[in-house]
DSSP file (Angstrom, degrees, kcal/mol; ACC not computed):
  #  RESIDUE AA STRUCTURE BP1 BP2  ACC     N-H-->O    O-->H-N    N-H-->O    O-->H-N    TCO  KAPPA ALPHA  PHI   PSI    X-CA   Y-CA   Z-CA
    1    1 A M     >        0   0    0      0, 0.0     4,-2.2     0, 0.0     5,-0.1   0.000 360.0 360.0 360.0 -45.0  -59.5 -123.9    0.4
    2    2 A R  H  >  +     0   0    0      1,-0.2     4,-2.6     2,-0.2     5,-0.2   0.873 360.0  54.0 -68.5 -34.6  -58.3 -126.5   -2.1
    3    3 A A  H  > S+     0   0    0      2,-0.2     4,-2.2     1,-0.2    -1,-0.2   0.911 109.7  48.0 -63.4 -40.9  -61.5 -128.5   -1.6
    4    4 A A  H  > S+     0   0    0      2,-0.2     4,-2.5     1,-0.2    -2,-0.2   0.894 111.2  51.1 -65.5 -39.6  -63.6 -125.4   -2.4
    5    5 A D  H  X S+     0   0    0     -4,-2.2     4,-2.4     2,-0.2    -2,-0.2   0.929 109.8  49.4 -61.9 -45.0  -61.4 -124.7   -5.4
    6    6 A A  H  X>S+     0   0    0     -4,-2.6     5,-2.2     1,-0.2     4,-1.1   0.911 112.5  47.6 -61.9 -42.6  -61.9 -128.2   -6.7
    7    7 A K  H  <5S+     0   0    0     -4,-2.2     3,-0.4     1,-0.2    -1,-0.2   0.929 111.4  50.8 -64.3 -44.5  -65.7 -128.0   -6.2
    8    8 A R  H  <5S+     0   0    0     -4,-2.5    -2,-0.2     1,-0.2    -1,-0.2   0.888 117.8  38.2 -61.0 -40.7  -65.8 -124.6   -8.0
    9    9 A Y  H  <5S-     0   0    0     -4,-2.4    -1,-0.2    -5,-0.2    -2,-0.2   0.538 107.7-123.9 -90.2  -6.6  -63.9 -125.9  -11.0
   10   10 A G  T  <5 +     0   0    0     -4,-1.1    -3,-0.2    -3,-0.4    -4,-0.1   0.884  66.1 129.7  68.3  39.2  -65.5 -129.3  -11.0
   11   11 A V      < -     0   0    0     -5,-2.2    -1,-0.2    -6,-0.2    -2,-0.1  -0.853  63.6 -94.2-122.7 158.2  -62.2 -131.2  -10.8
   12   12 A P        -     0   0    0      0, 0.0     2,-0.5     0, 0.0    31,-0.1  -0.330  38.1-119.6 -66.9 154.3  -61.0 -134.0   -8.6
   13   13 A L        +     0   0    0     29,-0.2    31,-1.9    28,-0.1     2,-0.4  -0.864  38.3 170.2 -98.5 124.9  -59.1 -133.1   -5.5
   14   14 A F  E     -a   44   0A   0     -2,-0.5     2,-0.4    29,-0.2    31,-0.2  -0.960  19.0-155.4-141.8 117.2  -55.5 -134.5   -5.4
   15   15 A Y  E     -a   45   0A   0     29,-2.5    31,-1.8    -2,-0.4     2,-0.3  -0.772  20.6-179.7 -94.3 135.9  -52.8 -133.6   -2.9
   16   16 A T  E     +a   46   0A   0     -2,-0.4    31,-0.2    29,-0.2    32,-0.1  -0.888  48.1  20.7-132.3 162.2  -49.2 -134.1   -3.9
   17   17 A E  E    S+     0   0A   0     29,-0.7     2,-0.3    -2,-0.3     3,-0.2   0.861  77.7 143.6  52.2  50.6  -45.7 -133.7   -2.6
   18   18 A F  E     +a   47   0A   0     28,-0.7    30,-1.9     1,-0.2    -1,-0.2  -0.754  44.6  35.0-110.1 162.6  -46.4 -133.6    1.1
   19   19 A G        +     0   0    0     -2,-0.3     2,-3.1     1,-0.2    -1,-0.2   0.776  52.0 170.8  74.7  30.7  -44.5 -135.1    4.0
   20   20 A A        +     0   0    0     -3,-0.2     2,-0.3    27,-0.0    -1,-0.2  -0.410  38.1 133.4 -72.0  73.3  -40.9 -134.6    3.0
   21   21 A C        -     0   0    0     -2,-3.1     2,-0.3    43,-0.3     3,-0.1  -0.757  59.6-103.8-123.6 167.4  -39.8 -135.6    6.4
   22   22 A F        -     0   0    0     -2,-0.3     5,-0.4     1,-0.1    42,-0.1  -0.671  50.7 -86.1 -93.3 147.7  -37.2 -137.9    7.9
   23   23 A D  S    S+     0   0    0     40,-0.4     2,-0.3    -2,-0.3    -1,-0.1  -0.161  81.7  86.5 -53.9 139.5  -38.2 -141.3    9.4
   24   24 A G  S  > S-     0   0    0      1,-0.1     4,-2.4    50,-0.1     5,-0.2  -0.842  90.4 -67.2 150.5 175.8  -39.3 -141.2   13.0
   25   25 A E  H  > S+     0   0    0     -2,-0.3     4,-2.4     1,-0.2     5,-0.2   0.895 127.3  52.8 -61.6 -43.3  -42.3 -140.6   15.3
   26   26 A E  H  > S+     0   0    0      1,-0.2     4,-2.1     2,-0.2    -1,-0.2   0.897 111.2  47.3 -61.3 -40.6  -42.6 -136.9   14.3
   27   27 A C  H  > S+     0   0    0     -5,-0.4     4,-2.6     2,-0.2    -1,-0.2   0.916 110.6  51.7 -65.8 -44.4  -42.6 -137.8   10.6
   28   28 A A  H  X S+     0   0    0     -4,-2.4     4,-2.7     1,-0.2    -2,-0.2   0.897 110.1  49.3 -61.3 -40.7  -45.2 -140.6   11.1
   29   29 A V  H  X S+     0   0    0     -4,-2.4     4,-2.7     2,-0.2     5,-0.2   0.920 110.6  50.7 -64.4 -43.5  -47.5 -138.2   13.0
   30   30 A E  H  X S+     0   0    0     -4,-2.1     4,-2.2    -5,-0.2    -2,-0.2   0.922 113.2  45.4 -59.5 -45.4  -47.2 -135.6   10.2
   31   31 A I  H  X S+     0   0    0     -4,-2.6     4,-2.9     2,-0.2     5,-0.2   0.939 113.8  48.3 -65.3 -47.5  -48.0 -138.2    7.6
   32   32 A N  H  X S+     0   0    0     -4,-2.7     4,-2.4     1,-0.2    -2,-0.2   0.913 112.8  48.2 -60.5 -43.5  -51.0 -139.6    9.5
   33   33 A N  H  X S+     0   0    0     -4,-2.7     4,-2.0    -5,-0.2    -1,-0.2   0.910 113.4  48.0 -63.8 -41.8  -52.4 -136.1   10.2
   34   34 A S  H  X S+     0   0    0     -4,-2.2     4,-2.4    -5,-0.2    -2,-0.2   0.949 113.0  46.9 -63.1 -49.1  -52.0 -135.1    6.6
   35   35 A C  H  X S+     0   0    0     -4,-2.9     4,-2.7     1,-0.2    -2,-0.2   0.860 109.9  53.8 -64.6 -35.6  -53.6 -138.3    5.3
   36   36 A D  H  X S+     0   0    0     -4,-2.4     4,-2.0    -5,-0.2    -1,-0.2   0.907 109.6  48.6 -62.7 -40.8  -56.5 -138.0    7.8
   37   37 A A  H  X S+     0   0    0     -4,-2.0     4,-0.7     2,-0.2    -2,-0.2   0.903 111.4  49.3 -65.3 -40.5  -57.1 -134.5    6.5
   38   38 A F  H ><>S+     0   0    0     -4,-2.4     5,-2.4     1,-0.2     3,-1.1   0.922 110.1  51.5 -63.9 -43.5  -57.1 -135.7    2.9
   39   39 A D  H ><5S+     0   0    0     -4,-2.7     3,-2.2     1,-0.3    57,-0.3   0.887 101.7  60.9 -59.3 -39.0  -59.5 -138.5    3.8
   40   40 A S  H 3<5S+     0   0    0     -4,-2.0    -1,-0.3     1,-0.3    -2,-0.2   0.744 109.0  43.5 -62.8 -20.9  -61.8 -136.0    5.4
   41   41 A Q  T <<5S-     0   0    0     -3,-1.1    -1,-0.3    -4,-0.7    -2,-0.2   0.269 113.3-118.5-103.4   9.0  -62.1 -134.3    1.9
   42   42 A L  T < 5 +     0   0    0     -3,-2.2     2,-0.3    54,-0.2   -29,-0.2   0.893  65.1 155.3  54.3  42.3  -62.5 -137.7    0.1
   43   43 A S      < -     0   0    0     -5,-2.4    -1,-0.2    -6,-0.1   -29,-0.2  -0.671  44.9-128.8-105.0 152.6  -59.3 -136.7   -1.7
   44   44 A S  E     -a   14   0A   0    -31,-1.9   -29,-2.5    -2,-0.3     2,-0.3  -0.549  30.3-170.6 -86.7 162.5  -56.5 -138.7   -3.4
   45   45 A W  E     -a   15   0A   0    -31,-0.2     2,-0.4    -2,-0.2   -29,-0.2  -0.987  19.5-155.1-153.4 161.1  -52.9 -138.1   -2.5
   46   46 A S  E     -a   16   0A   0    -31,-1.8   -28,-0.7    -2,-0.3   -29,-0.7  -0.978  23.7-129.5-141.7 125.2  -49.3 -138.9   -3.4
   47   47 A Y  E     -a   18   0A   0     -2,-0.4     2,-0.5   -30,-0.2     3,-0.2  -0.444  27.7-107.4 -76.6 145.7  -46.4 -138.8   -1.1
   48   48 A W  S    S+     0   0    0    -30,-1.9    -1,-0.0     1,-0.2    -2,-0.0  -0.969  84.9  12.6-105.4 122.3  -43.2 -136.9   -1.8
   49   49 A M        -     0   0    0     -2,-0.5    -1,-0.2   -29,-0.1    17,-0.2   0.741  41.9-173.2-131.4 157.4  -40.8 -138.7   -2.5
   50   50 A Y  S    S-     0   0    0      1,-0.3    16,-2.6    15,-0.2    17,-0.3   0.970  81.4 -29.0 -64.7 -55.4  -40.4 -142.4   -3.4
   51   51 A K  S    S-     0   0    0     14,-0.2     2,-0.3    15,-0.1    -1,-0.3  -0.970  77.3 -77.0-156.6 166.9  -36.6 -142.4   -3.4
   52   52 A S        +     0   0    0     -2,-0.3    11,-0.0    10,-0.2     0, 0.0  -0.506  36.5 169.8 -75.2 131.1  -33.8 -140.1   -4.1
   53   53 A F        -     0   0    0     -2,-0.3    -1,-0.1     2,-0.0     3,-0.1   0.114  64.0 -98.3-120.7  17.4  -32.9 -139.4   -7.7
   54   54 A G        +     0   0    0      1,-0.2     2,-0.2     2,-0.0    -2,-0.1   0.787  58.8 179.9  71.1  27.1  -30.5 -136.6   -7.0
   55   55 A D    >   -     0   0    0      1,-0.2     3,-1.5     2,-0.1    -1,-0.2  -0.442  26.8-144.6 -64.8 125.7  -33.2 -134.0   -7.6
   56   56 A F  T 3  S+     0   0    0      1,-0.3    -1,-0.2    -2,-0.2    -2,-0.0   0.651  96.5  61.9 -69.3 -14.2  -31.7 -130.5   -7.2
   57   57 A T  T 3  S+     0   0    0      1,-0.0     2,-0.8     2,-0.0    -1,-0.3   0.555  83.0  90.6 -87.0  -7.1  -35.0 -129.2   -5.7
   58   58 A T    <   -     0   0    0     -3,-1.5     3,-0.5     1,-0.2    -1,-0.0  -0.794  51.4-179.0 -93.2 109.8  -34.9 -131.6   -2.8
   59   59 A T  S    S+     0   0    0     -2,-0.8    -1,-0.2     1,-0.2    -3,-0.0   0.724  76.2  58.0 -81.8 -21.2  -33.1 -129.9    0.1
   60   60 A G  S >  S-     0   0    0      1,-0.2     3,-0.8     2,-0.0    -1,-0.2   0.508  93.5-147.6 -88.8  -4.4  -33.3 -132.9    2.5
   61   61 A G  G >   -     0   0    0     -3,-0.5     3,-1.6     1,-0.2    -1,-0.2  -0.290  56.9 -23.5  70.5-157.7  -31.5 -135.4    0.3
   62   62 A P  G >  S+     0   0    0      0, 0.0     3,-1.3     0, 0.0     5,-0.3   0.651 122.0  77.9 -67.1 -15.7  -32.3 -139.1    0.3
   63   63 A K  G <  S+     0   0    0     -3,-0.8   -40,-0.4     1,-0.3    -2,-0.1   0.702  83.3  66.2 -68.0 -17.4  -33.8 -139.1    3.8
   64   64 A E  G <  S+     0   0    0     -3,-1.6   -43,-0.3   -42,-0.1    -1,-0.3   0.706  92.4  77.7 -75.4 -18.8  -37.0 -137.6    2.4
   65   65 A G  S <  S-     0   0    0     -3,-1.3   -14,-0.2     2,-0.3   -15,-0.2   0.017  98.1 -99.8 -78.9-170.4  -37.7 -140.7    0.5
   66   66 A M  S    S+     0   0    0    -16,-2.6     8,-2.7   -17,-0.2     2,-0.3   0.497 100.6  59.6 -90.0  -5.9  -39.1 -144.1    1.7
   67   67 A Y  B    S-B   73   0B   0    -17,-0.3    -2,-0.3    -5,-0.3   -15,-0.2  -0.928  79.7-120.6-127.2 148.5  -35.7 -145.7    1.9
   68   68 A N    >   -     0   0    0      4,-3.4     3,-2.6    -2,-0.3    -2,-0.1  -0.382  42.6 -98.9 -74.7 162.1  -32.5 -145.1    3.7
   69   69 A P  T 3  S+     0   0    0      0, 0.0    -1,-0.1     0, 0.0    -6,-0.0   0.774 125.2  57.9 -55.9 -25.8  -29.3 -144.5    1.6
   70   70 A D  T 3  S-     0   0    0      2,-0.1    -2,-0.0     1,-0.0    -3,-0.0   0.432 122.0-105.9 -85.3   2.5  -28.4 -148.2    2.2
   71   71 A G  S <  S+     0   0    0     -3,-2.6    -1,-0.0     1,-0.3     0, 0.0   0.351  77.8 131.4  93.3  -6.2  -31.6 -149.3    0.6
   72   72 A T        -     0   0    0      1,-0.1    -4,-3.4    -5,-0.1    -1,-0.3  -0.535  62.9-103.9 -78.6 148.1  -33.4 -150.4    3.8
   73   73 A P  B     -B   67   0B   0      0, 0.0     2,-1.2     0, 0.0    -6,-0.3  -0.361  21.5-119.3 -72.1 150.3  -37.0 -149.1    4.3
   74   74 A Q     >  -     0   0    0     -8,-2.7     4,-2.6     1,-0.2     5,-0.2  -0.781  34.4-161.7 -86.1  97.8  -37.8 -146.2    6.6
   75   75 A A  H  > S+     0   0    0     -2,-1.2     4,-2.3     1,-0.2    -1,-0.2   0.852  78.7  44.5 -58.5 -49.5  -40.1 -148.3    8.8
   76   76 A Q  H  > S+     0   0    0      1,-0.2     4,-2.0     2,-0.2    -1,-0.2   0.894 115.5  48.9 -66.8 -38.2  -42.2 -145.7   10.7
   77   77 A K  H  > S+     0   0    0      2,-0.2     4,-1.9     1,-0.2    -2,-0.2   0.930 112.4  47.4 -65.5 -45.7  -42.7 -143.6    7.5
   78   78 A L  H  X S+     0   0    0     -4,-2.6     4,-1.3     1,-0.2    -2,-0.2   0.878 109.8  53.5 -65.2 -36.9  -43.8 -146.7    5.5
   79   79 A K  H  < S+     0   0    0     -4,-2.3     3,-0.3    -5,-0.2    -1,-0.2   0.914 109.7  48.2 -62.9 -41.5  -46.2 -147.8    8.3
   80   80 A A  H  < S+     0   0    0     -4,-2.0    -1,-0.2     1,-0.2    -2,-0.2   0.855 113.4  47.7 -66.5 -34.5  -47.8 -144.3    8.3
   81   81 A L  H  < S+     0   0    0     -4,-1.9     2,-1.0    -5,-0.1    -1,-0.2   0.667  90.6  91.6 -80.7 -17.1  -48.1 -144.4    4.5
   82   82 A T     <  +     0   0    0     -4,-1.3     2,-0.3    -3,-0.3    -1,-0.1  -0.694  56.0 132.0 -85.5 104.0  -49.6 -147.9    4.3
   83   83 A R        -     0   0    0     -2,-1.0     2,-0.1    15,-0.0    17,-0.0  -0.994  54.1-110.8-150.1 151.1  -53.4 -147.5    4.5
   84   84 A T        -     0   0    0     -2,-0.3     2,-0.3     2,-0.0     0, 0.0  -0.388  35.1-173.3 -76.8 160.3  -56.4 -148.8    2.6
   85   85 A Y        -     0   0    0     -2,-0.1     2,-0.6    13,-0.0   -41,-0.0  -0.980  33.4 -87.8-152.3 162.8  -58.4 -146.5    0.5
   86   86 A M        +     0   0    0     -2,-0.3     3,-0.1     1,-0.2    10,-0.0  -0.606  35.6 176.1 -77.2 116.0  -61.6 -146.6   -1.5
   87   87 A H  S    S-     0   0    0     -2,-0.6     2,-0.3     1,-0.4    -1,-0.2   0.856  71.2  -8.0 -84.7 -40.8  -61.0 -147.8   -5.1
   88   88 A A        -     0   0    0      2,-0.0    -1,-0.4     0, 0.0     2,-0.3  -0.977  65.4-174.1-152.8 157.7  -64.6 -147.8   -6.1
   89   89 A F        -     0   0    0     -2,-0.3     2,-0.5    -3,-0.1    -3,-0.0  -0.976  24.6-121.5-152.2 161.4  -68.0 -147.2   -4.5
   90   90 A Q  S    S-     0   0    0     -2,-0.3     2,-0.2     2,-0.1    -2,-0.0  -0.935  80.6  -4.2-108.6 130.6  -71.7 -147.4   -5.3
   91   91 A G  S    S-     0   0    0     -2,-0.5    -2,-0.1     2,-0.1     0, 0.0  -0.590 110.8 -37.9  90.1-154.7  -73.6 -144.2   -4.7
   92   92 A T        -     0   0    0     -2,-0.2     2,-0.1     0, 0.0    -2,-0.1  -0.950  59.2-131.7-113.7 118.7  -72.2 -141.0   -3.3
   93   93 A P        -     0   0    0      0, 0.0     3,-0.1     0, 0.0    -2,-0.1  -0.403  17.5-171.6 -70.3 145.7  -69.6 -141.3   -0.5
   94   94 A N        -     0   0    0      1,-0.4     2,-0.3    -2,-0.1   -52,-0.0   0.704  66.0  -6.0-104.3 -30.9  -70.2 -139.2    2.6
   95   95 A S        -     0   0    0    -54,-0.0    -1,-0.4     2,-0.0     2,-0.3  -0.986  50.5-157.6-160.0 164.5  -66.9 -139.9    4.4
   96   96 A M        +     0   0    0     -2,-0.3     2,-0.3   -57,-0.3   -54,-0.2  -0.976  17.0 169.6-149.0 135.1  -63.8 -141.9    4.5
   97   97 A Y        -     0   0    0     -2,-0.3     2,-0.5   -57,-0.0   -61,-0.1  -0.979  20.9-148.0-151.7 136.0  -61.6 -142.7    7.4
   98   98 A F        -     0   0    0     -2,-0.3     2,-0.4   -63,-0.0    -2,-0.0  -0.889  15.3-171.7-104.8 133.4  -58.7 -145.1    8.0
   99   99 A S              0   0    0     -2,-0.5    -2,-0.0     1,-0.1     0, 0.0  -0.991 360.0 360.0-126.8 130.6  -58.1 -146.6   11.5
  100  100 A T              0   0    0     -2,-0.4    -1,-0.1   -17,-0.0    -2,-0.0   0.475 360.0 360.0 -77.7 360.0  -55.1 -148.6   12.5
């Protein structure tokens, strides 16, 4: 639906604030599945959230970020978020896919 909206309005497609999950296998699968779907639409994306800033709209607290409360990284989550992407291309891209 959002891809069709972007095409209709002639704007780039950009997904934001997805994956507010806690570190672990289930979270990594959610992130990978989301990013694969974004790639299938040649879309940019931005993960929610980098780290806790005490935002009153965040119900999960600091665990939703990329770091644990003690400052150590959430390893499985960061691994899922670490992927290459197309910075520039020549011509018109047809597809994009990241493989580990």
